[in-house]
N, CA, C and O atoms as a DFTB+ gen file, in Angstrom:
352 C
 N C O
     1  1      38.395     -32.128      71.706
     2  2      38.481     -31.876      70.275
     3  2      37.080     -31.648      69.718
     4  3      36.127     -32.316      70.118
     5  1      36.967     -30.732      68.824
     6  2      35.705     -30.375      68.187
     7  2      35.300     -31.458      67.190
     8  3      36.127     -31.952      66.423
     9  1      34.023     -31.818      67.212
    10  2      33.549     -32.858      66.294
    11  2      32.991     -32.246      65.009
    12  3      32.683     -31.056      64.948
    13  1      32.870     -33.081      64.001
    14  2      32.269     -32.654      62.735
    15  2      30.835     -32.205      62.983
    16  3      30.362     -31.241      62.381
    17  1      30.153     -32.910      63.870
    18  2      28.765     -32.563      64.191
    19  2      28.667     -31.143      64.738
    20  3      27.756     -30.396      64.381
    21  1      29.604     -30.776      65.603
    22  2      29.600     -29.420      66.161
    23  2      29.924     -28.381      65.089
    24  3      29.311     -27.314      65.052
    25  1      30.877     -28.689      64.224
    26  2      31.223     -27.764      63.140
    27  2      30.052     -27.563      62.186
    28  3      29.856     -26.470      61.655
    29  1      29.277     -28.620      61.973
    30  2      28.162     -28.527      61.023
    31  2      27.050     -27.612      61.524
    32  3      26.161     -27.246      60.755
    33  1      27.087     -27.240      62.795
    34  2      26.091     -26.318      63.358
    35  2      26.514     -24.855      63.222
    36  3      25.738     -23.951      63.531
    37  1      27.734     -24.627      62.764
    38  2      28.272     -23.270      62.608
    39  2      27.723     -22.664      61.316
    40  3      28.216     -22.956      60.226
    41  1      26.709     -21.828      61.445
    42  2      26.051     -21.234      60.274
    43  2      27.011     -20.371      59.455
    44  3      26.942     -20.352      58.226
    45  1      27.899     -19.665      60.138
    46  2      28.860     -18.816      59.429
    47  2      29.820     -19.671      58.598
    48  3      30.167     -19.307      57.474
    49  1      30.243     -20.795      59.147
    50  2      31.110     -21.720      58.412
    51  2      30.384     -22.260      57.185
    52  3      30.934     -22.263      56.084
    53  1      29.158     -22.714      57.376
    54  2      28.393     -23.275      56.261
    55  2      28.137     -22.239      55.177
    56  3      28.237     -22.541      53.988
    57  1      27.811     -21.028      55.584
    58  2      27.548     -19.957      54.625
    59  2      28.816     -19.594      53.845
    60  3      28.801     -19.518      52.616
    61  1      29.897     -19.374      54.567
    62  2      31.160     -19.008      53.924
    63  2      31.688     -20.102      53.020
    64  3      32.186     -19.830      51.928
    65  1      31.578     -21.348      53.480
    66  2      32.078     -22.458      52.678
    67  2      31.229     -22.659      51.430
    68  3      31.755     -22.975      50.363
    69  1      29.926     -22.478      51.557
    70  2      29.074     -22.636      50.371
    71  2      29.359     -21.544      49.340
    72  3      29.288     -21.800      48.138
    73  1      29.679     -20.332      49.794
    74  2      30.054     -19.262      48.859
    75  2      31.390     -19.566      48.174
    76  3      31.594     -19.216      47.012
    77  1      32.275     -20.206      48.890
    78  2      33.581     -20.580      48.343
    79  2      33.457     -21.738      47.341
    80  3      34.170     -21.778      46.338
    81  1      32.552     -22.669      47.623
    82  2      32.511     -23.940      46.916
    83  2      32.186     -23.850      45.428
    84  3      32.854     -24.502      44.625
    85  1      31.195     -23.074      45.037
    86  2      30.811     -23.027      43.620
    87  2      31.974     -22.557      42.735
    88  3      32.287     -23.227      41.751
    89  1      32.619     -21.435      43.050
    90  2      33.762     -21.030      42.218
    91  2      34.915     -22.041      42.287
    92  3      35.625     -22.243      41.302
    93  1      35.097     -22.676      43.456
    94  2      36.169     -23.667      43.586
    95  2      35.916     -24.855      42.664
    96  3      36.841     -25.346      42.016
    97  1      34.684     -25.314      42.602
    98  2      34.354     -26.433      41.719
    99  2      34.567     -26.041      40.259
   100  3      35.053     -26.844      39.463
   101  1      34.207     -24.818      39.910
   102  2      34.464     -24.347      38.539
   103  2      35.960     -24.314      38.235
   104  3      36.380     -24.675      37.136
   105  1      36.767     -23.879      39.210
   106  2      38.220     -23.875      39.001
   107  2      38.729     -25.295      38.766
   108  3      39.566     -25.522      37.891
   109  1      38.221     -26.252      39.552
   110  2      38.629     -27.647      39.379
   111  2      38.197     -28.178      38.014
   112  3      38.964     -28.835      37.311
   113  1      36.972     -27.880      37.667
   114  2      36.396     -28.359      36.407
   115  2      37.199     -27.870      35.203
   116  3      37.431     -28.619      34.253
   117  1      37.618     -26.607      35.253
   118  2      38.344     -26.007      34.131
   119  2      39.858     -25.973      34.338
   120  3      40.589     -25.309      33.603
   121  1      40.314     -26.715      35.371
   122  2      41.745     -26.848      35.666
   123  2      42.442     -25.499      35.840
   124  3      43.554     -25.279      35.360
   125  1      41.755     -24.616      36.537
   126  2      42.320     -23.301      36.849
   127  2      42.940     -23.371      38.241
   128  3      42.417     -24.048      39.127
   129  1      44.035     -22.684      38.426
   130  2      44.694     -22.677      39.731
   131  2      44.628     -21.277      40.314
   132  3      45.037     -20.301      39.686
   133  1      44.108     -21.204      41.520
   134  2      44.085     -19.950      42.257
   135  2      45.223     -20.025      43.264
   136  3      45.179     -20.827      44.197
   137  1      46.221     -19.209      43.079
   138  2      47.382     -19.224      43.970
   139  2      46.954     -18.856      45.381
   140  3      46.167     -17.932      45.585
   141  1      47.480     -19.587      46.344
   142  2      47.188     -19.332      47.749
   143  2      48.475     -18.837      48.408
   144  3      49.342     -19.643      48.747
   145  1      48.610     -17.523      48.595
   146  2      49.851     -16.985      49.153
   147  2      50.081     -17.390      50.613
   148  3      51.182     -17.220      51.139
   149  1      49.055     -17.920      51.261
   150  2      49.179     -18.333      52.660
   151  2      49.464     -19.822      52.817
   152  3      49.531     -20.318      53.942
   153  1      49.633     -20.539      51.720
   154  2      49.725     -21.994      51.772
   155  2      50.809     -22.497      52.718
   156  3      50.536     -23.365      53.547
   157  1      52.012     -21.985      52.619
   158  2      53.095     -22.457      53.495
   159  2      52.760     -22.215      54.960
   160  3      53.002     -23.075      55.806
   161  1      52.211     -21.061      55.257
   162  2      51.826     -20.727      56.628
   163  2      50.700     -21.638      57.124
   164  3      50.719     -22.082      58.272
   165  1      49.737     -21.911      56.272
   166  2      48.622     -22.795      56.635
   167  2      49.148     -24.190      56.951
   168  3      48.764     -24.785      57.959
   169  1      50.025     -24.715      56.099
   170  2      50.585     -26.051      56.309
   171  2      51.405     -26.113      57.593
   172  3      51.406     -27.127      58.291
   173  1      52.093     -25.031      57.896
   174  2      52.928     -24.979      59.099
   175  2      52.088     -24.848      60.366
   176  3      52.376     -25.503      61.367
   177  1      51.055     -24.008      60.332
   178  2      50.267     -23.724      61.533
   179  2      49.121     -24.697      61.788
   180  3      48.674     -24.838      62.926
   181  1      48.642     -25.367      60.743
   182  2      47.498     -26.277      60.892
   183  2      47.781     -27.621      60.222
   184  3      47.005     -28.060      59.373
   185  1      48.881     -28.281      60.592
   186  2      49.257     -29.513      59.887
   187  2      48.235     -30.643      60.025
   188  3      48.051     -31.424      59.092
   189  1      47.568     -30.739      61.180
   190  2      46.597     -31.820      61.371
   191  2      45.382     -31.625      60.471
   192  3      44.920     -32.566      59.826
   193  1      44.870     -30.402      60.435
   194  2      43.694     -30.116      59.609
   195  2      44.064     -30.248      58.134
   196  3      43.294     -30.793      57.343
   197  1      45.243     -29.748      57.767
   198  2      45.677     -29.859      56.372
   199  2      45.806     -31.331      55.974
   200  3      45.371     -31.726      54.892
   201  1      46.398     -32.131      56.842
   202  2      46.554     -33.561      56.556
   203  2      45.219     -34.270      56.405
   204  3      45.041     -35.100      55.513
   205  1      44.283     -33.935      57.283
   206  2      42.950     -34.547      57.202
   207  2      42.258     -34.159      55.901
   208  3      41.606     -34.990      55.269
   209  1      42.398     -32.904      55.505
   210  2      41.766     -32.455      54.265
   211  2      42.463     -33.047      53.041
   212  3      41.823     -33.285      52.017
   213  1      43.760     -33.282      53.144
   214  2      44.489     -33.925      52.047
   215  2      43.932     -35.332      51.824
   216  3      43.716     -35.752      50.687
   217  1      43.701     -36.056      52.928
   218  2      43.126     -37.403      52.836
   219  2      41.708     -37.332      52.270
   220  3      41.343     -38.118      51.396
   221  1      40.915     -36.389      52.773
   222  2      39.541     -36.229      52.282
   223  2      39.531     -35.887      50.795
   224  3      38.628     -36.303      50.069
   225  1      40.517     -35.141      50.345
   226  2      40.561     -34.760      48.927
   227  2      40.751     -35.978      48.025
   228  3      40.294     -35.979      46.882
   229  1      41.420     -37.008      48.528
   230  2      41.591     -38.217      47.715
   231  2      40.260     -38.943      47.530
   232  3      40.019     -39.545      46.483
   233  1      39.399     -38.887      48.540
   234  2      38.058     -39.465      48.418
   235  2      37.258     -38.678      47.382
   236  3      36.576     -39.261      46.539
   237  1      37.349     -37.359      47.452
   238  2      36.672     -36.488      46.482
   239  2      37.141     -36.816      45.065
   240  3      36.338     -36.923      44.138
   241  1      38.461     -36.973      44.917
   242  2      39.034     -37.257      43.598
   243  2      38.511     -38.583      43.040
   244  3      38.168     -38.673      41.861
   245  1      38.451     -39.605      43.887
   246  2      37.953     -40.906      43.433
   247  2      36.484     -40.825      43.030
   248  3      36.069     -41.442      42.049
   249  1      35.711     -40.072      43.780
   250  2      34.269     -39.995      43.533
   251  2      33.924     -39.106      42.338
   252  3      33.080     -39.465      41.517
   253  1      34.576     -37.946      42.242
   254  2      34.223     -36.961      41.215
   255  2      35.215     -36.882      40.053
   256  3      34.934     -36.247      39.036
   257  1      36.370     -37.522      40.203
   258  2      37.352     -37.508      39.129
   259  2      38.074     -36.180      38.961
   260  3      38.645     -35.911      37.905
   261  1      38.052     -35.351      39.994
   262  2      38.749     -34.060      39.953
   263  2      39.700     -33.992      41.138
   264  3      39.312     -34.262      42.275
   265  1      40.937     -33.631      40.867
   266  2      41.942     -33.517      41.925
   267  2      41.905     -32.118      42.523
   268  3      41.930     -31.122      41.800
   269  1      41.846     -32.053      43.846
   270  2      41.867     -30.772      44.547
   271  2      43.326     -30.402      44.790
   272  3      44.077     -31.184      45.372
   273  1      43.723     -29.230      44.354
   274  2      45.115     -28.792      44.515
   275  2      45.405     -28.446      45.973
   276  3      44.492     -28.212      46.765
   277  1      46.688     -28.419      46.309
   278  2      47.093     -27.982      47.645
   279  2      46.599     -26.567      47.918
   280  3      46.236     -26.235      49.046
   281  1      46.587     -25.746      46.891
   282  2      46.137     -24.356      47.036
   283  2      44.696     -24.325      47.544
   284  3      44.376     -23.602      48.487
   285  1      43.829     -25.121      46.906
   286  2      42.418     -25.168      47.299
   287  2      42.258     -25.806      48.675
   288  3      41.440     -25.359      49.479
   289  1      43.037     -26.848      48.945
   290  2      42.976     -27.471      50.268
   291  2      43.310     -26.436      51.333
   292  3      42.683     -26.409      52.392
   293  1      44.286     -25.591      51.060
   294  2      44.641     -24.528      52.002
   295  2      43.471     -23.604      52.291
   296  3      43.247     -23.232      53.443
   297  1      42.724     -23.230      51.261
   298  2      41.553     -22.369      51.474
   299  2      40.479     -23.085      52.290
   300  3      39.836     -22.473      53.144
   301  1      40.284     -24.373      52.032
   302  2      39.309     -25.152      52.804
   303  2      39.728     -25.205      54.269
   304  3      38.898     -25.056      55.166
   305  1      41.015     -25.416      54.504
   306  2      41.542     -25.458      55.876
   307  2      41.260     -24.142      56.596
   308  3      40.907     -24.150      57.775
   309  1      41.408     -23.021      55.909
   310  2      41.113     -21.727      56.539
   311  2      39.664     -21.647      56.989
   312  3      39.382     -21.153      58.081
   313  1      38.747     -22.123      56.170
   314  2      37.330     -22.124      56.550
   315  2      37.108     -22.980      57.795
   316  3      36.433     -22.558      58.734
   317  1      37.675     -24.172      57.797
   318  2      37.496     -25.085      58.924
   319  2      38.121     -24.518      60.193
   320  3      37.510     -24.571      61.260
   321  1      39.323     -23.981      60.088
   322  2      40.003     -23.434      61.267
   323  2      39.284     -22.206      61.811
   324  3      39.284     -21.978      63.021
   325  1      38.677     -21.419      60.943
   326  2      37.880     -20.280      61.415
   327  2      36.694     -20.789      62.224
   328  3      36.349     -20.205      63.251
   329  1      36.068     -21.870      61.769
   330  2      34.967     -22.471      62.521
   331  2      35.431     -23.000      63.867
   332  3      34.734     -22.851      64.871
   333  1      36.600     -23.616      63.891
   334  2      37.159     -24.125      65.149
   335  2      37.409     -22.974      66.112
   336  3      37.076     -23.069      67.293
   337  1      37.989     -21.893      65.621
   338  2      38.258     -20.725      66.472
   339  2      36.967     -20.122      67.022
   340  3      36.915     -19.729      68.187
   341  1      35.932     -20.047      66.199
   342  2      34.657     -19.492      66.671
   343  2      34.040     -20.347      67.765
   344  3      33.309     -19.836      68.613
   345  1      34.324     -21.633      67.754
   346  2      33.718     -22.530      68.739
   347  2      34.376     -22.432      70.114
   348  3      33.839     -22.938      71.099
   349  1      35.524     -21.789      70.180
   350  2      36.256     -21.689      71.463
   351  2      35.624     -20.673      72.387
   352  3      36.108     -20.464      73.499
């Protein structure tokens, strides 16, 4: 299994995720929802990663006071899974 340490070395993952993050935080801040048409497929194909990110989102919510929607979690999962695929 790929570790967080190995994923953190993926420059493409870090770059792509950082580009995603600023607009995502603005959406959370202003309670905007970006529909994720792939959400059902993401949940079906990557249940472990989705579940882990769901748990991580609760930590984020407690710390920052903003709830991450399932839609946004789905987009985060895509970034992480792309990094996992690149590592193979």
